[in-house]
MIKOL-651668 format. One record per atom (N, C-alpha, C): residue in three letters; x, y, z. Coordinates in pm, whole numbers, plus 32768, in hexadecimal, padded with zeros to 4 digits. Layout:
<nodes>
ALAXYZ;...
</nodes>
This chain:
<nodes>
MET1CC946B7A058;MET1C47467BA075;MET1C244612A00E;ALA1C41462F9F8E;ALA1C2545CF9F24;ALA1C7D45559F31;ALA1CFC456B9F5A;ALA1D5844FB9F6B;ALA1D28449E9FDB;ALA1CF544D6A048;ALA1CC14485A0B7;ALA1C484435A08B;ASN1BF14475A03A;ASN1B7B4430A007;ASN1BA243BD9FAB;MET1C0643D39F57;MET1C34436A9EFD;MET1C7142F59F4B;LYS1CB643169FB6;LYS1CF342ADA008;LYS1C884256A049;SER1C1C4294A07C;SER1BAF4247A0BB;SER1B6841EFA056;VAL1B5842229FDA;VAL1B1941D29F71;VAL1B71415A9F4F;LYS1BF441729F49;LYS1C5141069F2A;LYS1C4E409A9F96;LEU1C4840C4A014;LEU1C3F4064A082;LEU1BBB4016A07D;ARG1B50405CA056;ARG1ACE401CA048;ARG1AD13FB19FDA;ILE1B103FD19F6C;ILE1B1C3F709EFE;ILE1B6A3EF59F2B;LYS1BD83F0C9F74;LYS1C293E9D9FA6;LYS1BD93E45A005;SER1B8A3E83A05B;SER1B373E37A0B9;SER1AD13DE0A071;ILE1A903E19A00C;ILE1A2B3DCD9FC0;ILE1A6D3D5C9F72;GLN1AE53D749F3F;GLN1B2C3D099EF8;GLN1B4A3C939F55;ASN1B723CB09FD0;ASN1B8B3C45A032;ASN1B0B3BF8A051;THR1A9D3C41A061;THR1A1C3C00A079;THR19F23BACA002;MET1A0B3BDE9F8B;MET19E83B979F11;MET1A343B139F06;GLN1AB33B129F31;GLN1B003A979F30;GLN1AC33A2F9F8E;ILE1A913A5CA001;ILE1A543A00A062;ILE19D339C6A02B;THR197C3A1D9FF5;THR18FC39EC9FC1;THR191039909F49;LYS197439AB9EF7;LYS199139559E84;LYS19C238CC9EB4;ALA1A1638CC9F1B;ALA1A47384D9F52;ALA19D437FC9F8F;MET197938409FD6;MET190737FAA010;MET18AA37C49FA4;GLU189D380D9F38;GLU184B37DD9EC8;GLU1887375E9E8C;LEU190B375B9E7C;LEU194D36E59E42;LEU1944366D9EA0;VAL195436869F22;VAL194936199F84;VAL18BB35E09F85;ALA185636379F84;ALA17CB36099F82;ALA17AD35BA9F03;SER17E235E79E92;SER17CC35A09E15;SER180A35159E19;SER1881350B9E56;SER18C5348A9E60;SER1878342A9EBA;LYS1849345C9F2C;LYS17FF34069F8A;LYS177333E59F56;LEU173B343D9F05;LEU16B2342A9ED5;LEU16A633AD9E81;ARG170933919E2F;ARG1703331C9DD9;ARG16F8329B9E2C;LYS174932929E96;LYS1745321C9EEC;LYS16C032159F39;ALA169232899F68;ALA1613328B9FB3;ALA159F32619F5A;LYS159F328C9EDE;LYS153532669E80;LYS153831D09E67;GLU15AE31979E56;GLU15B931079E43;GLU158830BC9EBE;ARG15A630EF9F34;ARG157830B19FB1;ARG14E030B49FB9;ALA14A431249F94;ALA1412312E9F97;ALA13D230CD9F33;ASP140E30C09EBE;ASP13D730649E59;ASP13E52FD29E86;ARG14542FB29EC9;ARG14682F279EF7;ARG14092F019F67;SER13DB2F629FB5;SER13852F43A027;SER12F42F269FFE;LYS12CC2F519F89;LYS12402F419F60;LYS12172EAF9F49;PRO12692E5A9F07;PRO123F2DCE9EF4;PRO12262D849F78;TYR12772D9F9FDF;TYR12652D5FA060;TYR11DD2D81A09B;PHE11B82DFFA092;PHE11352E29A0C4;PHE10C42DE8A074;ARG10D32DE29FF0;ARG10692DA99F9C;ARG10542D149FB9;ILE10C22CCB9FD2;ILE10B62C3B9FEF;ILE106D2C26A074;LEU10912C74A0DA;LEU104C2C68A15A;LEU0FB82C8BA14C;ARG0F9C2CF2A100;ARG0F122D1BA0EA;ARG0EC42CACA0A3;GLN0F032C6EA040;GLN0EC32C029FF6;GLN0EA82B8AA052;THR0F062B6EA0AD;THR0EF32AFFA10A;THR0E7C2B17A166;LEU0E702B91A19A;LEU0DFD2BB1A1EE;LEU0D7B2BA6A19D;CYS0D7F2BD1A121;CYS0D092BC6A0CA;CYS0CE12B34A0B8;ASN0D442ADFA0A0;ASN0D272A51A089;ASN0CE82A10A103;ILE0D1D2A2FA179;ILE0CE529F6A1F4;ILE0C572A28A20A;ALA0C422AABA1F4;ALA0BBD2AE4A208;ALA0B582AAFA1A5;LEU0B822A97A129;LEU0B272A64A0C3;LEU0B0229D2A0DA;GLY0B612984A110;GLY0B4928F5A11B;GLY0B1328C8A1A1;ASN0B032924A201;ASN0AD628FCA286;ASN0A6E295EA2BA;TYR0A022926A2EC;TYR09922977A31E;TYR096D2954A3AE;ASP09C22902A3EE;ASP09A028D1A473;ASP09F6290DA4E0;PHE0A302983A4C9;PHE0A8029C1A532;PHE0A6D2A58A52F;THR0A882A96A5A0;THR0A8A2B27A5AC;THR0B0C2B4EA5F0;SER0B492BB9A5C2;SER0BC82BE5A5F9;SER0BB42C69A644;PRO0BFC2C7DA6B4;PRO0BF02CFDA6FA;PRO0C202D73A6A7;TYR0C6C2D57A63D;TYR0C9F2DC2A5E9;TYR0C3D2DEDA57C;THR0BD42D9DA565;THR0B762DBDA4FB;THR0AFA2E05A52E;ARG0AF32E1CA5AE;ARG0A7D2E62A5E5;ARG0AAC2ED0A644;GLU0A572F33A654;GLU0A772FA1A6AE;GLU0A6E2F72A73F;ASN0AC52FACA794;ASN0ACA2F81A820;ASN0A7B2FDCA87D;GLY0A32303CA845;GLY09DC3091A897;GLY0A1C3114A8C3;GLU0A9F3125A8B0;GLU0AE231A1A8D5;GLU0AD93207A863;ASP0ACA3287A886;ASP0AC132EEA820;ASP0B42333FA813;SER0BAC3317A85B;SER0C2B335FA853;SER0C7C332DA7DC;TYR0CD73381A7AD;TYR0D283363A737;TYR0DBC3361A75C;CYS0E063313A711;CYS0E983315A718;CYS0ECD3332A68C;TYR0F17339FA67F;TYR0F4E33C5A5FD;TYR0FE533A9A5FC;ILE100F3358A59C;ILE109D3341A585;ILE10C933AAA520;VAL111E3406A54B;VAL11453477A4F7;VAL11D63464A4CC;ILE11EB3452A44A;ILE1272343EA414;ILE12A134C2A3D7;ALA12FC3505A41C;ALA13363583A3EB;ALA13CC356FA3D6;GLY141235DBA3BA;GLY14A035D3A39D;GLY14F535E2A41A;ASP157535C1A40C;ASP15D535D4A478;ASP1615365EA473;ARG160E369FA400;ARG164B3723A3EE;ARG15EC377FA3A2;GLY161037FFA3A2;GLY15C33861A357;GLY15FE3873A2CC;MET15F838EDA299;MET162E390EA216;MET15EE38BAA1A8;ALA156D389EA1B6;ALA1528384BA153;ALA14A9388FA122;GLY14AC3912A11A;GLY14363959A0EA;GLY13C1394BA14A;GLY134C392FA114;GLY12D53921A166;GLY12B63892A18D;TYR13173838A185;TYR12FF37AAA1A1;TYR12C43794A22C;ASN130937C1A294;ASN12DB37ACA31C;ASN12613802A33D;ALA1260387EA30D;ALA11F038D9A32C;ALA116E38A4A2F1;ASN11713870A278;ASN10F93839A239;ASN10C637BFA286;LEU1122376EA2B8;LEU10FC36F7A304;LEU10B6371EA386;PHE10EE377EA3CE;PHE10B437A7A44D;PHE102F37EFA439;ARG10223838A3CC;ARG0FA3387AA3AD;ARG0F373810A391;PHE0F5E37A8A34C;PHE0EFF373CA330;PHE0ED636F5A3B1;LEU0F3536E2A40E;LEU0F1636A5A48F;LEU0EB136F9A4DC;GLU0EC3377CA4DB;GLU0E6737D4A522;GLU0DDA37CAA4E8;GLU0DD037C0A464;GLU0D4D37B2A424;GLU0D0C372CA447;GLU0D5C36C2A446;GLU0D27363CA462;GLU0CFC362DA4F4;SER0D46366AA54F;SER0D2C3656A5DE;SER0CCD36BEA61A;ALA0C9B3719A5CA;ALA0C443782A5FD;ALA0BC83747A63F;GLY0BB2376BA6BD;GLY0B3C373EA706;GLY0B4336AFA737;LYS0BB7366FA730;LYS0BC535E3A75A;LYS0C2035D7A7D3;ARG0C0A3570A81F;ARG0C65354EA88D;ARG0CCD34EDA855;PHE0D4B3513A85D;PHE0DAF34C4A815;PHE0E3634C4A85D;SER0E883462A837;SER0F143459A860;SER0F693454A7E2;VAL0FEA346BA7F4;VAL10453470A782;VAL10BA3410A79A;LEU10DB33C5A731;LEU11553376A732;LEU11B333B5A6CB;PRO1210340BA6F8;PRO12643454A698;PRO12D83401A666;LEU12EE3406A5E4;LEU136233C6A5A5;LEU13B13434A55E;GLY14283450A591;GLY147934BDA55A;GLY1489352DA5BF;LYS14FB3570A5BB;LYS151935DBA61A;LYS14B5364DA611;LYS14933676A598;LYS143736E6A587;LYS13AC36C4A5BB;SER13843648A5A9;SER1301361DA5DD;SER1300361EA675;LEU136C35EFA6B2;LEU137535EEA745;LEU1379367CA77C;GLU13C536D4A73D;GLU13CC3760A769;GLU134437A2A75F;TYR12FC3787A6F4;TYR127837C3A6E1;TYR12173792A74C;ALA1219370FA769;ALA11BF36D8A7CE;ALA11DE3710A858;ARG125D3724A877;ARG1282375EA8F9;ARG125837EFA903;GLN126C383BA898;GLN124638C9A899;GLN11B038DAA8AD;ARG11613884A86F;ARG10D0388EA87A;ARG10983841A8F2;SER10EF3801A93F;SER10C737B5A9B7;SER10633746A996;PHE10773703A926;PHE10233693A901;PHE10493619A955;PRO0FE635C5A97B;PRO10083546A9BC;PRO105A34EFA95E;ILE10CD34C0A98B;ILE11293473A938;ILE112933E2A966;VAL11153387A908;VAL111332F8A927;VAL119D32C9A94F;THR120332EAA902;THR128E32CAA921;THR12E93329A8D6;GLU135C334AA913;GLU13BF33A1A8D5;GLU143A3352A8A8;GLN142C32D1A8A0;GLN149E327AA885;GLN14D13287A7F6;TYR147632A2A798;TYR149B32A0A70A;TYR14A4332EA6D4;ASP150A3378A703;ASP15163405A6DE;ASP156C341BA662;LEU15A933B2A62D;LEU15F833BDA5B2;LEU15B83365A547;VAL157133A4A4EC;VAL152B3356A486;VAL158E3317A423;SER16013357A40E;SER16643320A3B1;SER16A632A2A3E6;ALA169D328AA46A;ALA16DC3215A4A7;ALA167B31A0A4B7;LEU15FD31B2A493;LEU15993148A4A6;LEU15AC30D9A43F;ARG15A2305EA46E;ARG15AF2FE9A419;ARG15312F94A424;VAL15302F23A3DE;VAL14BA2ECDA3DF;VAL149B2E9BA46C;SER15022E7BA4B7;SER14EE2E4BA541;SER14AC2EB6A598;ASP14D32F34A584;ASP14952FA1A5D0;ASP14022FB1A5A9;CYS13E52FA2A528;CYS135A2FAEA4FB;CYS13042F3FA538;TYR133C2EC7A542;TYR12F02E5AA57F;TYR12D82E74A614;ALA133E2EABA658;ALA132D2ECBA6E6;ALA12C12F35A6F9;ILE12BE2F99A6A1;ILE12563000A6A9;ILE11CC2FC4A68F;ALA11C22F6FA627;ALA11422F31A606;ALA11112ED8A679;LYS116B2E8FA6B6;LYS11462E39A727;LYS11152E8CA79C;LEU11592EFDA7B7;LEU112E2F57A823;LEU10A32F8EA807;LEU10892FB7A78C;LEU10072FEFA769;LEU0F982F86A775;CYS0FB52F0DA749;CYS0F512EA2A754;CYS0F2F2E85A7E6;GLU0F942E84A83C;GLU0F7C2E6DA8CB;GLU0F282EDDA907;ARG0F4B2F59A8E6;ARG0EFE2FCBA91A;ARG0E6F2FCAA8E5;TYR0E5D2F9DA869;TYR0DD62F98A831;TYR0D822F2EA879;ARG0DBE2EBAA892;ARG0D742E50A8DA;ARG0D562E7AA969;GLU0DAD2ECAA9A4;GLU0D972EFCAA2C;GLU0D362F72AA30;LYS0D082F9EA9BA;LYS0CAB300DA9AD;LYS0CE53092A9DC;SER0D6830A1A9C8;SER0DA63123A9E7;SER0D76318DA985;PHE0D5B3164A90A;PHE0D1E31BAA8A6;PHE0CCF3163A845;GLY0C6C31A0A807;GLY0C113155A7B2;GLY0C2F315EA71D;HIS0C8531BCA6F5;HIS0CA831CCA668;HIS0D3C31EBA65D;ILE0D7D31AFA5FC;ILE0E0A31C9A5E1;ILE0E1731F2A550;ALA0E583264A538;ALA0E693298A4B1;ALA0EFA32C0A49B;LEU0F2532B5A421;LEU0FAE32D5A3F9;LEU0FAC3352A3A3;ILE0FF933B7A3CA;ILE10043434A37E;ILE10923440A349;TYR109E3445A2C6;TYR11223448A288;TYR1118348FA200;THR11893499A1BC;THR118F34D9A139;THR11AE346FA0D0;GLU11553461A071;GLU116633FDA008;GLU11BC34359F97;PHE121E33E69F6E;PHE1277340E9F01;PHE123733E99E7C;LEU1215344F9E2D;LEU11D834389DAB;LEU123E34439D3A;SER129034AA9D40;SER12F934BE9CDC;SER1361351B9D17;MET13C835399CC7;MET143235909CF7;MET13FD361C9D18;MET139236469CD5;MET135D36CC9CE7;MET12D836CF9D31;SER12A4365A9D56;SER121F36569D92;SER121C35F79E09;GLN11F0362B9E7B;GLN11DC35DA9EF5;GLN115636029F32;LYS110F35A09F66;LYS108735B89F98;LYS107C358DA029;THR105035E9A07F;THR103835CAA10B;THR0FAE3589A11A;GLY0FA9351CA164;GLY0F2A34D6A174;GLY0F2A3480A1F1;SER0EBE3437A205;SER0EB033E0A279;SER0E7A3359A24E;THR0E9D32F3A29B;THR0E6D326CA283;THR0E3C3232A307;SER0DC531FBA309;SER0D8F31BDA381;SER0DCD3131A393;LEU0E003116A40A;LEU0E3D3094A426;LEU0DDF3038A471;LEU0DA93068A4E1;LEU0D4D3019A532;LEU0CD93071A55C;PRO0C5F3039A564;PRO0C402FACA544;PRO0C432F94A4AD;LEU0C5E2F19A488;LEU0C572EF5A3FB;LEU0BC72EFEA3CE;SER0BB32F30A355;SER0B2B2F37A320;SER0AF42EAAA310;ASP0A752EA1A2EE;ASP0A392E1DA2D9;ASP0A8B2DD5A26E;PHE0AE32D7DA29B;PHE0B482D48A241;PHE0B0F2CF0A1D4;ARG0A9E2CB0A1EE;ARG0A672C59A186;ARG0A362CAAA110;GLU09F22D1AA12C;GLU09C52D70A0BF;GLU0A3D2DB5A07E;ASP0A9D2DE3A0D4;ASP0B132E26A0A1;ASP0B662DC7A04B;ALA0B6B2D49A072;ALA0BBB2CE7A028;ALA0B852CD39F9C;CYS0B012CCF9F8E;CYS0AC52CBE9F09;CYS0AEA2D339EAE;VAL0AEE2DAB9EE8;VAL0B102E219E98;VAL0BA22E1D9E70;ILE0BF92DF89ECF;ILE0C892DFA9EB5;ILE0CB12D879E59;CYS0C812D0F9E77;CYS0CA82C9A9E29;CYS0C652C989DA1;GLY0BF02CD79D97;GLY0BAA2CDE9D17;GLY0B7A2C569CEA;ARG0B7A2C419C6A;ARG0B472BC69C32;ARG0B982B4D9C60;GLU0C1D2B5D9C68;GLU0C702AED9C92;GLU0C4F2AC39D20;GLY0C382B279D77;GLY0C152B069E01;GLY0B952AB79E09;LYS0B322ADA9DB8;LYS0AB32A929DBB;LYS0AC42A059D84;GLU0B1829F49D1E;GLU0B2C29709CE8;GLU0B7929169D48;GLU0BD029519D9B;GLU0C1D29029DF9;GLU0BCE28DE9E75;LYS0B5729139E81;LYS0B0929009EFB;LYS0AED286B9F14;ILE0ACB281F9EAD;ILE0AAE27919EBE;ILE0B2C27469EE8;ALA0B9C27689EAB;ALA0C1927249ECB;ALA0C4527439F5A;GLN0C2E27BE9F88;GLN0C5B27E4A00C;GLN0C112797A079;ASN0B97276CA05E;ASN0B4D271FA0C2;ASN0B8F269AA0E0;LEU0BE52668A087;LEU0C2825E9A09C;LEU0CA525F7A0F1;ILE0CD02672A10E;ILE0D492687A15E;ILE0D282676A1F1;LEU0D7B262AA238;LEU0D6B2614A2C7;LEU0DD52664A310;TYR0DAA26C2A365;TYR0E072716A3AF;TYR0E1926DEA43B;GLU0E9526CFA465;GLU0EB4269DA4E9;GLU0EF8270BA53B;PRO0ECD2720A5B8;PRO0E6326D7A5FF;PRO0DD626FEA5D3;SER0DC42778A59C;SER0D4227A0A568;SER0D562816A50B;ALA0CF12830A4B6;ALA0CFA28A1A45A;ALA0D002925A4A6;GLU0CB6292CA516;GLU0CB529A8A563;GLU0D3F29C7A59C;GLU0D822962A5D3;GLU0E072978A60D;GLU0E6E299AA5A2;VAL0E62295BA52E;VAL0EBC297CA4C0;VAL0EA52A0BA493;PHE0E262A31A488;PHE0E032AB9A460;PHE0E3B2B1EA4C4;ASN0E272B05A547;ASN0E562B61A5AD;ASN0EEE2B68A5B1;ALA0F312AFBA58E;ALA0FC42AFBA58B;ALA0FFA2B4AA514;ILE0FAD2B4BA4A7;ILE0FDB2B92A42F;ILE0FC42C28A43B;VAL0F612C52A487;VAL0F3E2CE0A48F;VAL0FB52D37A4B9;PRO10012D14A525;PRO10772D67A544;PRO10DD2D6BA4D2;GLU10EE2CFAA48D;GLU114A2CF8A41A;GLU11172D54A3AC;TYR10942D51A397;TYR10572DA7A331;TYR10692E3BA354;LEU10522E5DA3D2;LEU10612EE9A3FC;LEU10F32F15A3F5;SER114F2EBCA41A;SER11DD2EE0A413;SER12092EF4A382;GLY11D42EA1A327;GLY11F32EB2A299;GLY11BE2F36A264;LEU11432F58A28D;LEU11082FD8A263;LEU1156304DA29D;LEU1180303FA319;LEU11CD30A9A35C;LEU125630BBA319;TYR1298304CA2FC;TYR131B3054A2BB;TYR13103094A230;SER12A8306EA1E6;SER129330A9A163;SER127B313FA16E;ALA122E316AA1D3;ALA121331F9A1E7;ALA12913243A20E;ILE12E63205A261;ILE13643244A289;ILE13BF3257A20F;ALA13C931EFA1BC;ALA141C31F8A144;ALA13E83264A0E6;SER1364326BA0D6;SER132832D0A080;SER133E335CA0BA;SER1332336AA13D;SER134533ECA17E;SER13D6341BA172;GLU143433BEA181;GLU14C033E3A175;GLU14E13412A0E7;ALA14AA33CBA085;ALA14BF33F69FFA;ALA147E347E9FE1;SER14093495A01B;SER13C43515A00B;SER14133587A04B;GLU144C356DA0C1;GLU149B35D4A104;GLU151635FAA0B1;LEU155A3596A07B;LEU15D035B1A02A;LEU15AC35FC9FAA;ALA153B35D69F6D;ALA150F361C9EF4;ALA14EB36AD9F14;ALA14A836C29F86;ALA1484374B9FAF;ALA1501379D9FCE;ARG1563375EA00F;ARG15DF37A6A02F;ARG162D37C69FB0;ARG162F37699F53;ARG167537829ED4;ARG163537F99E8B;SER15B037FB9E85;SER156B38699E41;SER158338ED9E88;ALA158038EA9F10;ALA159439659F5D;ALA1622399A9F4A;MET168439419F4C;MET170F396C9F3B;MET172B399B9EAC;GLU16E9395D9E4D;GLU16F739899DC2;GLU16BF3A169DB1;ALA164A3A2E9DEE;ALA160E3AB39DE8;ALA16653B1A9E30;ALA169E3AF29EA4;ALA16F43B4E9EEE;ALA17723B709E9E;THR17AA3B0B9E5B;THR18213B239E09;THR18023B829D96;ASP17903B6D9D56;ASP17673BC69CE8;ASP17513C559D1A;ASN17103C619D8D;ASN16F93CE79DC5;ASN177C3D2C9DE9;ALA17DA3CDE9E1E;ALA185D3D179E40;ALA18A43D489DC2;GLY18993CFB9D56;GLY18D63D259CD8;GLY18993DA79CA5;GLU18153DB49CB1;GLU17D43E2F9C85;GLU17FE3EA79CDC;MET180B3E909D5E;MET18363EFC9DB8;MET18C53F289D97;ILE191A3EC89D77;ILE19A53EE99D54;ILE19A93F3C9CD4;ASP19573F149C73;ASP19523F609BF5;ASP19253FF09C0C;LYS18BF40039C5F;LYS188D408A9C7A;LYS18F540DE9CC5;LEU1934409E9D2A;LEU199940E89D77;LEU1A1441069D22;SER1A3940A99CCA;SER1AAB40C29C71;SER1A8E41369C13;LEU1A13413B9BE0;LEU19EC41AB9B89;LEU19F1422E9BD7;TYR19BE422C9C52;TYR19C142A59CA5;TYR1A5042CF9CC4;TYR1AA5426B9CE0;TYR1B3242889CFE;TYR1B7842C59C86;ASN1B60428E9C10;ASN1BA142C29B97;ASN1B7243519B78;ARG1AF143699B8C;ARG1ABE43F19B75;ARG1AFC44549BD8;ALA1B0544299C56;ALA1B4244829CBA;ALA1BD5449A9C9B;ARG1C1844309C6E;ARG1CA6443F9C4A;ARG1CB8449D9BD2;GLN1C61448E9B6D;GLN1C6944E69AF9;GLN1C4B45779B20;ALA1BEA458A9B7A;ALA1BC946129BA8;ALA1C3F464F9BF2;SER1C8445FA9C41;SER1CF8462B9C8C;SER1D6946529C2D;ILE1D8146019BC7;ILE1DE946219B65;ILE1DC746A09B18;THR1D4846AC9AF2;THR1D1C47249AAA;THR1D2F47A19AFE;GLN1D0E47959B7F;GLN1D1E48099BD8;GLN1DB1482F9BE5;GLU1E0947CC9BEF;GLU1E9947E99BFB;GLU1ECD482E9B7D;ILE1EA247FB9B07;ILE1ECD48399A89;ILE1E9C48C99A80;THR1E1E48DD9AAA;THR1DE649669AA7;THR1E3549C49B00;GLU1E5A49949B77;GLU1EA949E89BD2;GLU1F334A059B98;ILE1F7049A29B56;ILE1FF449B89B1C;ILE1FEC4A209AAB;VAL1F874A119A54;VAL1F764A6F99E5;VAL1F5B4AFB9A18;ALA1F034B049A7F;ALA1EE34B879AB7;ALA1F604BC89AF4;GLY1FB14B769B36;GLY202D4BAD9B71;GLY208F4BDD9B07;ALA20984B929A98;ALA20F34BB89A2C;ALA20C64C3A99EA;GLU20434C4899D8;GLU20104CC2999A;GLU20234D3A99F5;GLY201E4D219A76;GLY20304D909AD4;GLY20BE4DC59AD4;GLN211E4D709AB2;GLN21A84D9C9AAA;GLN21C24DEC9A2B;
</nodes>
């Protein structure tokens, strides 16, 4: 009976060792990809800032136009762009995102534009209205795809399919910290007031110079043409940040799993050695007892 128990413990140790090799390999792969994803996220930020600054400059220097993107269209429905992962094994990355979506959408009439396999699966399971299922692989999305998504959203907003568009994603803060949050895309807030806050003192000083700029065919058309570019830049930056966050979460989860596997192996090895020593002691006792009986 003891021998059978020792054999099962030995098989259990072997199984955990195999699992530990897998989790360690996944941790190394995530660490390798994380460096590139972090660089991609950092490179995307200047593009977004330049577009934002351009919109600020136009808004500060022109007061004779109104854009359909800067005012509400009268609809109370929402469209949430949800950026989740393509795979699991990333700790609470996807679960935290979906929990945040439930909190944000509580009591609202909304549709979902899922980006990523897990996001699409979640929307289907909950029977949420889906804008499009075309972008189910977030790791395959490029700048051109982001522009196509932004253009689609702008068209739907002008058609009054929904009155608010928000982006829900995970912001990459550091290797050990990621924050789930949301960003409002449309309608744009009062951009003239927002521009003064964002541009600060420099924006106010540039206000006189901006009045000398002549936009062709008009400032309004230039502004409306830049908005999809601005949204695509914001979307691409959020995708890059989400991908880095997913890899960081997976790396941490696999590291924790590897450590737990090591602890389990140590405990089982200790149990196995004790059982083996008890078995040897019992055999010696039986041999001694038999010798004394003779």
